[in-house]
C-alpha positions as CSV (number, residue, x, y, z in Angstrom):
1,M,-66.8,-33.3,-17.1
2,A,-69.2,-30.7,-15.9
3,R,-68.9,-27.1,-16.9
4,S,-68.5,-24.5,-14.1
5,R,-71.3,-22.1,-13.9
6,F,-68.6,-19.3,-14.4
7,A,-67.3,-20.6,-17.8
8,G,-67.2,-18.0,-20.4
9,M,-67.6,-15.2,-17.7
10,F,-63.9,-14.8,-16.8
11,S,-61.4,-13.2,-19.1
12,P,-57.7,-12.5,-18.1
13,I,-56.6,-9.0,-17.5
14,Q,-54.3,-7.7,-20.2
15,L,-51.2,-6.0,-18.9
16,S,-50.0,-3.0,-20.7
17,S,-47.8,-0.1,-20.0
18,G,-48.5,3.3,-21.2
19,G,-51.0,1.9,-23.7
20,V,-48.4,-0.5,-25.3
21,G,-49.2,-4.3,-25.0
22,S,-46.7,-6.6,-23.6
23,N,-44.8,-8.8,-26.1
24,A,-42.1,-10.1,-23.7
25,G,-41.5,-13.2,-25.8
26,S,-40.4,-11.4,-29.0
27,A,-38.4,-8.9,-27.0
28,A,-36.3,-11.7,-25.5
29,S,-35.5,-13.2,-28.7
30,A,-34.4,-9.8,-30.0
31,V,-31.6,-9.4,-27.6
32,S,-28.4,-11.4,-28.1
33,T,-27.3,-13.0,-24.9
34,G,-23.8,-13.1,-26.1
35,D,-23.7,-9.3,-26.8
36,T,-25.2,-8.8,-23.3
37,F,-22.6,-11.0,-21.6
38,G,-19.7,-9.3,-23.6
39,S,-21.0,-5.7,-22.6
40,I,-21.2,-6.7,-19.1
41,R,-17.8,-8.4,-19.2
42,E,-16.1,-5.4,-20.8
43,T,-17.4,-2.9,-18.1
44,S,-16.9,-5.2,-15.1
45,P,-14.1,-4.6,-12.8
46,K,-10.8,-6.2,-13.8
47,Y,-10.1,-8.1,-10.6
48,D,-7.1,-9.7,-11.9
49,Q,-5.5,-6.3,-12.6
50,I,-6.7,-4.9,-9.2
51,A,-4.9,-7.8,-7.5
52,A,-1.8,-7.4,-9.4
53,D,-1.7,-3.6,-8.7
54,A,-2.2,-4.3,-5.0
55,M,0.6,-6.8,-5.0
56,A,3.0,-4.5,-6.6
57,T,1.9,-1.6,-4.2
58,R,2.5,-3.9,-1.3
59,S,6.0,-4.9,-2.6
60,A,6.8,-1.3,-3.2
61,E,6.0,-0.4,0.5
62,K,8.0,-3.4,1.8
63,Q,10.9,-2.3,-0.3
64,A,10.5,1.3,1.1
65,A,10.5,0.1,4.6
66,V,13.6,-2.1,4.2
67,A,15.5,0.9,2.7
68,A,14.4,3.2,5.3
69,E,15.4,0.6,8.0
70,A,18.8,0.3,6.3
71,Q,19.3,4.1,6.2
72,V,18.5,4.2,9.9
73,T,20.8,1.3,10.8
74,A,23.6,3.0,8.8
75,A,23.1,6.4,10.5
76,A,23.3,4.7,13.9
77,V,26.6,2.9,13.0
78,Q,28.2,5.9,11.6
79,G,27.1,8.0,14.7
80,K,28.5,5.3,17.1
81,A,31.9,5.5,15.1
82,Q,32.0,9.2,15.3
83,V,31.3,9.2,19.2
84,K,34.0,6.5,19.6
85,A,36.4,8.7,17.5
86,A,35.7,11.7,19.4
87,E,36.2,9.9,22.8
88,K,39.7,8.6,21.5
89,S,40.5,12.1,20.3
90,A,39.6,13.7,23.5
91,S,41.5,11.1,25.6
92,A,44.7,11.6,23.4
93,Q,44.5,15.4,23.8
94,G,43.9,15.0,27.6
95,K,47.1,12.9,27.8
96,S,49.1,15.2,25.9
97,G,47.8,18.1,27.9
98,I,48.9,16.4,31.1
99,G,52.4,15.9,29.6
100,Q,52.6,19.6,28.7
101,I,51.7,20.6,32.2
102,A,54.2,18.2,33.7
103,G,56.8,19.5,31.3
104,A,56.0,23.0,32.2
105,A,56.1,22.1,35.9
106,F,59.6,20.4,35.6
107,S,60.9,23.5,33.8
108,L,59.9,25.6,36.7
109,I,61.8,23.4,39.3
110,P,65.5,24.7,39.6
111,G,68.0,22.2,38.6
112,L,65.4,20.0,36.5
113,G,64.5,22.3,33.7
């Protein structure tokens, strides 16, 4: 095989940062993958806990809505009962008032009272 006329003239560029040469291969073996994963796992969001909290919050909201609806319904029933009782009382008082008026009228008529 023929040698290129550029053989021996080319040398790769050395990469360095701040005057320190790269030693990526040994740096990679110095880090424990298990420790890295464990650290990431410890600081990651706890999605199962977030979901459980969301479900508990939604359940509490629904319970509060049902309780409020029950209170409104109870107040409406109680209000209707009070109105009906007041109507009956007024009707009874009206009837007794008419009887009192009639009784007074009869007492004014000579020979009836």
